[in-house]
C-alpha positions as CSV (number, residue, x, y, z in Angstrom):
1,D,25.0,-8.5,11.4
2,R,26.2,-7.6,7.9
3,R,22.8,-6.3,6.8
4,P,21.4,-2.8,7.6
5,L,19.4,-2.6,10.8
6,T,16.6,-1.0,8.7
7,S,16.0,-4.1,6.7
8,E,13.5,-6.7,7.5
9,L,15.2,-10.1,7.8
10,A,13.3,-13.1,6.6
11,L,14.7,-16.4,7.9
12,F,12.3,-19.2,7.5
13,S,11.9,-22.7,6.4
14,F,9.2,-24.7,4.8
15,L,8.8,-28.5,5.1
16,F,6.4,-30.2,2.8
17,S,6.0,-33.5,1.1
18,G,3.6,-34.7,-1.5
19,M,2.0,-31.4,-2.4
20,A,-0.3,-32.1,-5.3
21,S,-1.1,-28.8,-6.8
22,G,0.1,-25.3,-7.8
23,G,3.3,-24.0,-9.2
24,G,2.8,-24.3,-13.0
25,A,2.1,-20.7,-13.9
26,G,4.8,-18.2,-14.5
27,I,7.7,-20.7,-14.7
28,T,10.6,-19.2,-16.5
29,R,11.8,-21.1,-19.6
30,L,15.6,-21.9,-19.6
31,Q,18.2,-22.1,-22.2
32,Q,19.0,-25.7,-23.0
33,P,22.9,-25.4,-22.6
34,L,22.6,-24.1,-19.1
35,T,20.2,-26.9,-18.1
36,T,22.4,-29.5,-19.7
37,Q,25.4,-28.2,-17.8
38,A,23.5,-28.1,-14.5
39,Q,22.3,-31.7,-15.1
40,A,25.8,-33.0,-15.8
41,E,27.1,-31.2,-12.6
42,L,24.3,-32.7,-10.5
43,Q,25.0,-36.2,-11.9
44,R,28.7,-35.9,-10.9
45,T,27.7,-34.7,-7.4
46,V,25.4,-37.6,-6.8
47,R,27.9,-40.2,-8.2
48,A,30.6,-38.8,-5.9
49,N,28.4,-39.1,-2.8
50,P,26.7,-42.5,-3.1
51,T,26.1,-42.8,0.7
52,A,24.5,-39.4,1.2
53,I,21.1,-39.3,2.8
54,G,20.0,-36.2,1.0
55,L,20.9,-33.4,-1.5
56,A,21.6,-29.8,-0.4
57,L,21.3,-27.1,-3.1
58,V,23.3,-24.2,-1.6
59,I,23.4,-20.7,-3.1
60,A,25.3,-17.8,-1.6
61,N,25.1,-14.5,-3.5
62,Q,27.0,-11.4,-2.6
63,C,25.3,-9.0,-5.0
64,G,21.8,-8.1,-6.3
65,S,20.9,-6.5,-9.6
66,Q,19.8,-3.2,-8.1
67,P,22.3,-0.3,-7.5
68,H,21.5,0.0,-3.8
69,Q,22.3,-3.7,-3.2
70,K,25.9,-3.5,-2.3
71,P,28.1,-6.6,-1.9
72,L,27.3,-8.4,1.4
73,A,30.2,-9.1,3.7
74,G,30.3,-12.6,5.1
75,V,28.3,-14.4,2.4
76,E,31.4,-16.5,1.3
77,K,31.7,-17.6,5.0
78,D,28.0,-18.4,5.0
79,Y,28.5,-20.7,2.0
80,D,31.5,-22.5,3.5
81,R,29.6,-23.0,6.8
82,M,26.5,-24.2,5.1
83,K,28.5,-26.7,3.1
84,E,30.3,-27.9,6.2
85,T,27.1,-28.3,8.2
86,F,25.2,-30.2,5.6
87,T,28.2,-32.4,4.8
88,K,28.4,-33.4,8.4
89,L,24.7,-34.2,8.2
90,R,25.6,-36.5,5.3
91,Y,24.2,-34.4,2.5
92,A,25.7,-34.2,-1.0
93,I,26.4,-30.5,-1.7
94,Y,25.2,-29.1,-5.1
95,G,26.1,-25.5,-4.7
96,R,27.3,-22.2,-6.2
97,K,28.6,-18.8,-5.1
98,D,27.2,-15.8,-6.9
99,A,24.8,-17.7,-9.1
100,S,23.1,-15.8,-11.8
101,R,19.3,-16.0,-12.1
102,E,19.6,-18.3,-15.1
103,E,22.1,-20.6,-13.2
104,L,19.9,-20.8,-10.1
105,L,16.9,-21.8,-12.2
106,A,18.9,-24.3,-14.2
107,M,20.1,-25.9,-11.0
108,L,16.6,-26.1,-9.7
109,E,15.4,-27.6,-13.0
110,A,18.2,-30.2,-12.9
111,V,17.1,-31.3,-9.4
112,A,13.5,-31.3,-10.4
113,T,14.1,-33.6,-13.4
114,F,16.7,-35.8,-11.8
115,R,15.9,-39.5,-11.3
116,F,17.7,-40.9,-8.3
117,A,18.7,-44.5,-8.9
118,P,17.6,-47.1,-6.3
119,E,21.1,-47.6,-5.1
120,Y,21.3,-44.0,-3.8
121,P,19.7,-43.7,-0.4
122,Y,18.6,-40.0,-0.9
123,K,15.7,-39.3,1.5
124,R,15.2,-35.5,1.3
125,I,16.1,-32.3,-0.7
126,V,17.3,-29.1,0.9
127,F,17.5,-25.6,-0.7
128,V,19.5,-23.0,1.1
129,F,20.0,-19.3,0.0
130,S,22.0,-16.5,1.6
131,G,22.1,-13.1,0.0
132,H,20.0,-10.1,-0.9
133,G,16.2,-10.3,-1.1
134,G,13.4,-8.1,-2.2
135,L,9.7,-7.6,-1.7
136,V,7.6,-6.5,-4.8
137,W,4.0,-5.3,-4.5
138,F,1.6,-5.5,-7.4
139,P,-1.3,-3.1,-8.2
140,D,-3.8,-5.8,-7.2
141,G,-2.4,-6.0,-3.7
142,Q,-0.5,-9.2,-4.3
143,K,3.2,-9.4,-3.3
144,S,6.2,-11.4,-4.3
145,D,9.0,-12.2,-1.9
146,N,12.2,-12.7,-4.0
147,V,15.8,-13.8,-3.7
148,C,18.3,-11.7,-5.7
149,T,21.1,-12.4,-8.1
150,H,23.3,-10.1,-10.1
151,T,21.1,-10.7,-13.2
152,G,17.7,-10.4,-11.7
153,D,15.3,-11.6,-8.9
154,V,13.8,-15.0,-8.5
155,P,10.4,-15.3,-6.7
156,I,10.6,-17.7,-3.7
157,A,7.2,-19.0,-4.9
158,E,8.8,-20.1,-8.2
159,I,11.7,-21.8,-6.3
160,V,9.2,-23.8,-4.3
161,A,6.9,-24.5,-7.3
162,R,9.8,-26.0,-9.3
163,L,10.2,-28.8,-6.7
164,Q,6.5,-29.6,-6.3
165,P,5.2,-33.0,-7.7
166,C,3.6,-31.4,-10.7
167,R,7.0,-30.1,-11.8
168,A,9.2,-32.8,-10.2
169,P,7.3,-36.1,-10.2
170,N,10.5,-38.1,-9.5
171,L,10.8,-36.3,-6.1
172,E,7.2,-36.6,-5.1
173,K,7.9,-38.8,-2.0
174,L,11.0,-36.8,-0.8
175,P,10.5,-34.1,1.8
176,K,11.8,-30.7,0.7
177,L,13.1,-28.0,3.1
178,F,13.8,-24.4,2.1
179,F,16.0,-22.1,4.2
180,I,16.0,-18.4,3.0
181,D,18.3,-15.8,4.6
182,A,17.5,-12.6,2.8
183,C,16.2,-9.1,3.5
184,R,12.7,-8.0,2.4
185,G,13.1,-4.4,1.4
186,D,14.2,-1.4,3.4
187,L,11.3,-0.8,5.8
188,K,12.3,-0.2,9.5
189,M,11.6,-3.0,12.0
190,Q,10.5,-2.7,15.5
191,G,12.7,-4.4,18.0
192,V,11.4,-7.5,19.8
193,M,12.6,-8.7,23.2
194,V,13.1,-12.5,23.3
195,P,13.3,-14.0,26.7
196,R,16.1,-16.5,27.5
197,G,16.2,-19.3,30.0
198,G,13.5,-21.4,31.5
199,E,12.2,-24.8,30.6
200,D,10.2,-23.7,27.6
201,V,13.0,-21.8,25.8
């Protein structure tokens, strides 16, 4: 693996549809030019893929904003493989390599405010991230799991919140899936044996 063995790897997905609450607080305000550019790019993507069954927002970042976050080997290949995989699954790809914090949030905002025309058979939204991650603890004991860009971190909770119905009413009936491949700090992990074979595996 390209990441240090001492890092805790978080690889998980959420599947939710029609969540009715949460996500409004702490949302970052964006510069209008970035949002407008992201919206125009998304519009071109959708128009170029009129028969896609869903939209895949794919981000692959080599670097983080902290000095110890060295460039990750293999992230570009991750990006290409994710694009290839979701293209085969008939998703339109709305992606970027080495997205800044502002670009990532602008792309999320573009998706959240986009109105899919009836002629587009889009049935679901997918967010995929590969890169550095971080885990921040607050004095009150709360924590924030983040994904990293070269201009700063983005809380995963904020990513999810931006696509909830309260922020994205046009997407209320579309399931959203989130795949995050990122480390969570530099704590050592204990190895776990995973059995192979058998009918239940």
